[in-house]
KEZAFI-233244 format. One line per 2 residues: number of its first residue (from 0); their letters; for each residue x, y, z negated of N, C-alpha, C. Coordinates in Angstrom, 3 decimals, padded with zeros to 6 digits. Example, Ala and Ser with C-alpha at 12.3 -4.5 7.8 and 13.67 -1.06 7.14 Angstrom:
0 = as = 013.190:-005.690:-007.800:012.300:-004.500:-007.800:013.200:-003.300:-007.800 | 012.850:-002.250:-007.080:013.670:-001.060:-007.140:012.900:000.030:-007.870
END
This chain:
0 = mk = 028.204:013.555:-004.487:028.023:012.116:-004.432:027.908:011.638:-002.978 | 027.079:012.351:-002.175:026.911:011.951:-000.786:028.226:012.068:-000.024
2 = rs = 029.026:013.088:-000.350:030.322:013.260:000.318:031.229:012.077:000.003 | 031.237:011.614:-001.239:032.053:010.460:-001.635:031.625:009.204:-000.896
4 = ir = 030.331:009.011:-000.765:029.821:007.829:-000.058:030.215:007.898:001.412 | 030.096:009.075:002.025:030.492:009.221:003.417:031.986:008.981:003.595
6 = ll = 032.806:009.503:002.671:034.248:009.297:002.750:034.587:007.814:002.618 | 033.963:007.140:001.671:034.197:005.710:001.492:033.754:004.933:002.727
8 = ag = 032.594:005.247:003.260:032.099:004.560:004.458:033.047:004.797:005.626 | 033.508:006.021:005.796:034.455:006.330:006.866:035.763:005.586:006.701
10 = sf = 036.216:005.442:005.464:037.451:004.704:005.190:037.334:003.263:005.645 | 036.238:002.648:005.339:036.085:001.252:005.683:035.833:001.051:007.172
12 = ia = 035.199:001.993:007.807:035.035:001.912:009.255:036.394:002.015:009.925 | 037.252:002.912:009.424:038.608:003.021:009.982:039.385:001.726:009.782
14 = ll = 039.222:001.098:008.640:039.873:-000.190:008.405:039.379:-001.236:009.397 | 038.090:-001.268:009.612:037.532:-002.247:010.543:038.062:-002.042:011.954
16 = mt = 038.291:-000.809:012.333:038.784:-000.523:013.672:040.186:-001.069:013.889 | 040.953:-001.268:012.821:042.317:-001.763:012.967:042.403:-003.276:012.939
18 = vg = 041.322:-003.958:012.629:041.368:-005.416:012.510:041.851:-006.065:013.792 | 041.439:-005.592:014.923:041.836:-006.194:016.189:043.209:-005.775:016.674
20 = ct = 043.917:-004.944:015.939:045.205:-004.424:016.384:046.354:-005.249:015.847 | 046.342:-006.531:016.060:047.409:-007.395:015.577:048.363:-007.720:016.710
22 = ad = 049.615:-007.922:016.351:050.612:-008.309:017.346:050.526:-009.812:017.566 | 050.416:-010.225:018.833:050.266:-011.643:019.151:051.518:-012.449:018.867
24 = dq = 052.683:-011.804:018.806:053.927:-012.543:018.643:054.304:-012.785:017.191 | 053.490:-012.337:016.248:053.795:-012.545:014.835:053.086:-013.785:014.311
26 = pp = 053.765:-014.538:013.453:053.108:-015.715:012.873:052.007:-015.291:011.904 | 051.073:-016.182:011.615:050.029:-015.837:010.647:050.642:-015.593:009.268
28 = lt = 049.970:-014.785:008.487:050.418:-014.522:007.123:050.315:-015.798:006.290 | 051.260:-015.998:005.407:051.266:-017.148:004.507:050.520:-016.781:003.239
30 = la = 049.524:-017.570:002.880:048.745:-017.309:001.674:049.338:-018.033:000.476 | 049.073:-017.494:-000.703:049.535:-018.106:-001.943:048.922:-019.503:-002.078
32 = pq = 049.749:-020.519:-002.347:049.207:-021.876:-002.492:048.582:-022.098:-003.874 | 047.550:-022.897:-003.920:046.914:-023.311:-005.182:046.703:-022.126:-006.122
34 = fd = 046.036:-021.168:-005.617:045.810:-019.907:-006.314:044.712:-020.054:-007.362 | 044.968:-019.601:-008.588:044.035:-019.728:-009.703:043.254:-018.425:-009.902
36 = lq = 041.963:-018.460:-009.674:041.144:-017.265:-009.799:041.134:-016.711:-011.217 | 041.014:-017.572:-012.206:040.968:-017.085:-013.587:042.302:-016.454:-013.997
38 = gy = 043.412:-017.016:-013.521:044.719:-016.420:-013.800:044.854:-015.043:-013.173 | 044.178:-014.815:-012.062:044.239:-013.544:-011.347:043.274:-012.506:-011.925
40 = sg = 042.279:-012.948:-012.660:041.275:-012.032:-013.215:041.925:-010.976:-014.096 | 041.322:-009.792:-014.108:041.785:-008.721:-014.982:042.303:-007.528:-014.195
42 = rw = 043.021:-006.668:-014.905:043.520:-005.422:-014.313:044.857:-005.627:-013.622 | 044.955:-005.043:-012.427:046.185:-004.986:-011.644:046.463:-003.530:-011.285
44 = yi = 047.637:-003.034:-011.656:048.047:-001.683:-011.290:048.640:-001.708:-009.893 | 048.311:-000.704:-009.102:048.849:-000.599:-007.749:050.188:000.112:-007.846
46 = ia = 051.254:-000.654:-007.697:052.606:-000.115:-007.787:053.001:000.546:-006.474 | 052.600:-000.041:-005.372:052.886:000.519:-004.049:051.860:-000.006:-003.068
48 = ni = 051.711:000.723:-001.969:050.823:000.283:-000.900:051.254:000.931:000.411 | 050.660:000.456:001.474:050.741:001.161:002.746:049.507:002.055:002.730
50 = py = 049.700:003.346:002.481:048.545:004.216:002.256:047.656:004.352:003.491 | 046.385:004.340:003.252:045.402:004.705:004.266:044.572:005.819:003.649
52 = fa = 043.764:006.508:004.419:043.216:007.762:003.928:042.343:007.638:002.686 | 041.763:006.504:002.384:040.945:006.375:001.174:041.800:006.289:-000.089
54 = er = 043.060:005.829:000.031:043.937:005.711:-001.139:045.100:006.702:-001.111 | 045.328:007.365:000.009:046.451:008.300:000.132:046.311:009.415:-000.897
56 = ge = 047.395:009.673:-001.625:047.395:010.731:-002.616:046.808:010.339:-003.957 | 046.381:009.097:-004.097:045.824:008.645:-005.368:046.943:008.412:-006.389
58 = va = 046.659:008.677:-007.644:047.579:008.399:-008.738:046.847:007.546:-009.775 | 047.626:006.824:-010.582:047.072:005.999:-011.667:046.021:005.028:-011.147
60 = ss = 046.265:004.443:-009.982:045.251:003.568:-009.395:045.452:002.114:-009.805 | 044.323:001.411:-009.847:044.328:000.007:-010.269:043.115:-000.706:-009.701
62 = fd = 043.154:-002.042:-009.791:042.027:-002.906:-009.457:041.664:-003.694:-010.705 | 040.381:-003.864:-010.953:039.903:-004.782:-011.980:039.121:-005.867:-011.259
64 = vs = 039.621:-007.091:-011.340:039.054:-008.203:-010.590:038.407:-009.199:-011.554 | 037.204:-009.660:-011.186:036.543:-010.714:-011.957:035.735:-011.567:-010.982
66 = fp = 035.231:-012.670:-011.497:034.514:-013.626:-010.658:033.202:-014.039:-011.316 | 032.276:-013.081:-011.481:030.993:-013.420:-012.102:030.165:-014.311:-011.187
68 = dg = 029.604:-015.346:-011.755:028.720:-016.262:-011.015:029.367:-016.787:-009.735 | 030.700:-016.967:-009.750:031.401:-017.523:-008.600:031.630:-016.553:-007.460
70 = ev = 031.285:-015.295:-007.648:031.501:-014.278:-006.620:032.698:-013.418:-006.998 | 033.159:-012.591:-006.070:034.274:-011.680:-006.317:033.723:-010.301:-006.660
72 = sd = 034.222:-009.726:-007.741:033.941:-008.337:-008.090:035.288:-007.639:-008.215 | 035.507:-006.606:-007.405:036.789:-005.910:-007.331:036.502:-004.421:-007.488
74 = iy = 036.897:-003.858:-008.626:036.624:-002.448:-008.907:037.925:-001.667:-008.801 | 037.984:-000.761:-007.837:039.136:000.107:-007.651:038.915:001.389:-008.447
76 = sg = 039.962:001.851:-009.152:039.904:003.121:-009.874:041.156:003.923:-009.567 | 041.014:005.223:-009.475:042.158:006.093:-009.242:041.776:007.545:-009.415
78 = rd = 042.794:008.385:-009.409:042.606:009.832:-009.545:043.191:010.522:-008.319 | 042.598:011.615:-007.926:043.023:012.337:-006.731:044.157:013.304:-007.067
80 = rt = 045.377:012.943:-006.710:046.590:013.763:-006.731:047.154:014.125:-008.100 | 046.320:014.254:-009.133:046.825:014.613:-010.456:046.186:013.726:-011.520
82 = fe = 046.846:013.654:-012.655:046.327:012.853:-013.754:045.190:013.568:-014.487 | 044.983:014.837:-014.172:043.880:015.587:-014.759:042.596:015.442:-013.944
84 = ap = 042.695:014.952:-012.720:041.517:014.781:-011.871:040.602:013.712:-012.476 | 039.310:013.827:-012.226:038.395:012.808:-012.752:038.693:011.435:-012.148
86 = lk = 038.520:010.420:-012.955:038.699:009.048:-012.500:037.526:008.687:-011.594 | 037.847:008.144:-010.409:036.784:007.691:-009.521:036.932:006.189:-009.336
88 = sy = 035.815:005.542:-009.107:035.802:004.085:-008.962:034.919:003.680:-007.796 | 035.320:002.569:-007.145:034.545:001.961:-006.073:034.478:000.469:-006.354
90 = tm = 033.318:-000.116:-006.168:033.160:-001.541:-006.404:032.976:-002.268:-005.076 | 033.743:-003.320:-004.925:033.605:-004.207:-003.773:033.117:-005.543:-004.314
92 = rg = 032.211:-006.147:-003.617:031.716:-007.475:-003.981:031.948:-008.406:-002.805 | 032.130:-009.670:-003.114:032.367:-010.589:-002.018:032.413:-012.030:-002.464
94 = yv = 033.177:-012.799:-001.687:033.253:-014.228:-001.933:034.628:-014.745:-001.536 | 034.979:-015.883:-002.100:036.212:-016.575:-001.744:035.916:-017.421:-000.515
96 = va = 036.786:-017.342:000.480:036.592:-018.102:001.714:036.869:-019.581:001.444 | 035.934:-020.424:001.763:036.085:-021.872:001.565:037.297:-022.387:002.339
98 = gs = 038.031:-023.300:001.719:039.187:-023.911:002.363:040.456:-023.085:002.310 | 040.437:-021.943:001.608:041.610:-021.068:001.551:042.422:-021.260:000.267
100 = en = 042.094:-022.276:-000.516:042.717:-022.492:-001.822:042.605:-021.235:-002.686 | 041.488:-020.511:-002.540:041.136:-019.308:-003.307:041.923:-018.062:-002.921
102 = ar = 042.793:-018.101:-001.916:043.688:-016.979:-001.620:043.177:-016.049:-000.515 | 042.041:-016.339:000.069:041.455:-015.443:001.087:040.048:-015.099:000.626
104 = wr = 039.794:-013.795:000.547:038.481:-013.332:000.147:037.905:-012.450:001.235 | 036.592:-012.356:001.221:035.882:-011.388:002.053:035.143:-010.490:001.070
106 = es = 035.403:-009.186:001.156:034.801:-008.222:000.239:034.030:-007.176:001.023 | 032.995:-006.650:000.396:032.144:-005.681:001.065:031.909:-004.455:000.192
108 = pf = 032.151:-003.260:000.754:031.758:-002.041:000.055:030.258:-001.789:000.210 | 029.691:-002.302:001.310:028.263:-002.206:001.582:027.947:-003.150:002.732
110 = wp = 026.743:-003.689:002.748:026.330:-004.601:003.789:026.174:-003.825:005.079 | 026.567:-004.315:006.218:027.070:-005.631:006.585:028.592:-005.674:006.741
112 = vy = 029.298:-004.718:006.186:030.749:-004.613:006.344:031.446:-005.555:005.367 | 032.319:-006.431:005.901:033.154:-007.299:005.083:034.597:-007.149:005.521
114 = ls = 035.501:-007.031:004.552:036.928:-006.864:004.803:037.683:-008.044:004.210 | 038.838:-008.334:004.787:039.658:-009.445:004.288:040.587:-008.985:003.186
116 = yl = 040.772:-009.834:002.204:041.669:-009.611:001.070:042.501:-010.879:001.001 | 043.781:-010.783:001.310:044.648:-011.957:001.397:045.675:-011.943:000.277
118 = il = 045.626:-012.943:-000.598:046.632:-013.069:-001.650:047.824:-013.781:-001.021 | 048.909:-013.041:-000.818:050.089:-013.607:-000.164:051.027:-014.297:-001.149
120 = wv = 051.112:-013.752:-002.355:052.036:-014.322:-003.337:051.650:-013.826:-004.720 | 051.792:-014.702:-005.705:051.633:-014.356:-007.118:052.723:-015.090:-007.876
122 = dp = 053.382:-014.394:-008.806:054.414:-015.090:-009.574:053.751:-016.111:-010.502 | 054.506:-017.099:-010.974:053.908:-018.193:-011.767:053.152:-017.739:-013.015
124 = dy = 053.544:-016.600:-013.594:052.872:-016.099:-014.794:051.770:-015.085:-014.489 | 051.488:-014.851:-013.226:050.472:-013.902:-012.787:050.736:-012.488:-013.321
126 = hy = 052.020:-012.076:-013.280:052.388:-010.706:-013.659:052.496:-009.805:-012.440 | 052.850:-010.371:-011.285:053.023:-009.610:-010.046:052.269:-010.314:-008.928
128 = al = 051.771:-009.516:-007.984:051.053:-010.099:-006.842:051.277:-009.235:-005.606 | 051.203:-009.887:-004.460:051.244:-009.203:-003.172:049.941:-009.499:-002.450
130 = vg = 049.284:-008.451:-001.991:048.032:-008.580:-001.267:048.240:-008.014:000.130 | 047.807:-008.770:001.121:047.964:-008.349:002.503:046.640:-008.185:003.196
132 = yp = 046.765:-007.846:004.472:045.598:-007.613:005.304:045.921:-008.115:006.707 | 044.962:-008.710:007.407:045.244:-009.175:008.767:045.810:-008.034:009.619
134 = gr = 046.801:-008.335:010.414:047.421:-007.327:011.255:048.577:-006.599:010.595 | 048.744:-006.796:009.275:049.857:-006.237:008.517:049.859:-004.712:008.442
136 = gy = 048.738:-004.085:008.713:048.664:-002.631:008.636:048.472:-002.101:007.234 | 048.124:-002.984:006.307:047.892:-002.605:004.914:048.505:-003.662:004.016
138 = gw = 048.967:-003.220:002.856:049.533:-004.142:001.882:049.609:-003.472:000.526 | 049.600:-004.269:-000.523:049.627:-003.754:-001.884:050.588:-004.582:-002.731
140 = il = 051.390:-003.897:-003.531:052.219:-004.528:-004.564:051.516:-004.239:-005.882 | 051.144:-005.308:-006.584:050.380:-005.187:-007.821:051.168:-005.711:-009.002
142 = sr = 050.875:-005.154:-010.175:051.531:-005.574:-011.412:050.534:-005.471:-012.555 | 050.716:-006.305:-013.554:049.877:-006.216:-014.758:050.257:-004.995:-015.597
144 = sp = 051.452:-004.468:-015.373:051.938:-003.288:-016.084:051.985:-002.115:-015.114 | 051.744:-000.887:-015.580:051.800:000.253:-014.667:053.223:000.622:-014.233
146 = qm = 054.229:000.032:-014.833:055.618:000.336:-014.485:056.317:-000.905:-013.943 | 057.259:-000.676:-013.003:058.031:-001.761:-012.422:059.451:-001.264:-012.176
148 = dd = 060.441:-002.068:-012.559:061.828:-001.688:-012.325:062.157:-001.796:-010.835 | 063.209:-001.079:-010.420:063.567:-001.026:-009.000:063.965:-002.379:-008.432
150 = at = 064.650:-003.210:-009.206:065.079:-004.522:-008.696:063.863:-005.399:-008.368 | 062.880:-005.406:-009.242:061.664:-006.187:-008.988:060.921:-005.624:-007.784
152 = yr = 060.828:-004.312:-007.710:060.158:-003.675:-006.574:060.832:-004.055:-005.258 | 062.154:-003.974:-005.205:062.878:-004.338:-003.979:062.683:-005.814:-003.632
154 = al = 062.672:-006.682:-004.645:062.456:-008.116:-004.393:061.057:-008.368:-003.819 | 060.064:-007.639:-004.300:058.705:-007.808:-003.779:058.585:-007.244:-002.366
156 = la = 059.252:-006.131:-002.091:059.285:-005.619:-000.720:059.936:-006.637:000.219 | 060.977:-007.318:-000.264:061.644:-008.341:000.557:060.679:-009.476:000.891
158 = rf = 059.777:-009.811:-000.014:058.762:-010.837:000.275:057.828:-010.364:001.390 | 057.466:-009.076:001.370:056.656:-008.536:002.463:057.440:-008.566:003.768
160 = aa = 058.723:-008.231:003.721:059.554:-008.261:004.935:059.595:-009.674:005.515 | 059.660:-010.681:004.654:059.675:-012.075:005.116:058.362:-012.443:005.819
162 = eh = 057.303:-011.700:005.531:056.004:-011.899:006.191:055.856:-010.970:007.400 | 056.956:-010.370:007.833:057.001:-009.514:009.025:056.252:-008.191:008.851
164 = yd = 056.200:-007.697:007.630:055.668:-006.364:007.362:056.763:-005.332:007.601 | 056.393:-004.152:008.037:057.310:-003.016:008.125:057.334:-002.370:006.738
166 = ts = 058.333:-002.703:005.940:058.371:-002.240:004.549:058.649:-000.742:004.435 | 059.079:-000.097:005.523:059.285:001.351:005.465:057.962:002.098:005.316
168 = lf = 056.836:001.416:005.555:055.523:002.046:005.443:055.009:002.091:004.003 | 055.604:001.298:003.108:055.140:001.255:001.722:055.558:002.515:000.975
170 = rr = 054.652:003.010:000.135:054.932:004.129:-000.751:054.507:003.732:-002.151 | 055.326:004.109:-003.118:054.958:003.833:-004.503:053.823:004.751:-004.925
172 = vp = 053.010:004.257:-005.826:051.871:005.010:-006.339:052.250:005.543:-007.715 | 052.199:006.862:-007.922:052.523:007.396:-009.251:051.599:006.822:-010.316
174 = qt = 052.214:006.243:-011.334:051.462:005.741:-012.478:051.710:006.579:-013.724 | 052.647:007.537:-013.629:052.891:008.508:-014.693:053.033:009.884:-014.030
176 = pe = 052.732:010.958:-014.751:052.844:012.297:-014.158:054.258:012.608:-013.637 | 055.291:012.071:-014.268:056.667:012.354:-013.855:056.991:011.791:-012.473
178 = ei = 056.240:010.820:-012.011:056.520:010.195:-010.716:055.956:010.981:-009.528 | 055.037:011.896:-009.792:054.441:012.683:-008.710:055.530:013.497:-008.019
180 = gq = 055.593:013.377:-006.696:056.557:014.138:-005.916:057.949:013.535:-005.823 | 058.182:012.421:-006.484:059.493:011.773:-006.429:059.676:011.078:-005.080
182 = pg = 060.938:010.948:-004.608:061.182:010.266:-003.337:060.634:008.832:-003.356 | 059.995:008.439:-002.257:059.430:007.100:-002.124:058.027:006.956:-002.673
184 = yq = 057.534:007.999:-003.317:056.174:007.970:-003.882:055.226:008.721:-002.950 | 053.953:008.439:-003.058:052.937:009.155:-002.273:052.900:010.597:-002.733
END
């Protein structure tokens, strides 16, 4: 248990260290307009991400998002490398940043650390979402379903490219055992 807490704490410290590493010549990220929190609530499967050491090698990963008492509750779940590994979960709590039309959140794994969660785009039916991070060093492609066809995946990567992300950094997250080890997957 203590090792997991140390690993999680180290992950978030590494994330914090990259916050100041933004390129001055890039425009600010565009946030999703008129974002509906209740429409976003529920489970989101992580179809792809720019892996960092806390999520690298994870399979069957997802976020469960809710807004109890007007706050943000974001529970990450995933398995380490195989579908037989025990499911592990981390809870982040936070708040929606005022004036962001609900699309910018500040979340904390533990006080006093707060990280940014930027909703860049959500389709009108809230089936797909793109989540970014200041500096463009991290990004997530989310879906309500654990599977996504290649055309939709490429279209969502193109949306990240339009936001000046290096899409070559994205790796798909295995959501079925058959996807482990496939090209383009973690």
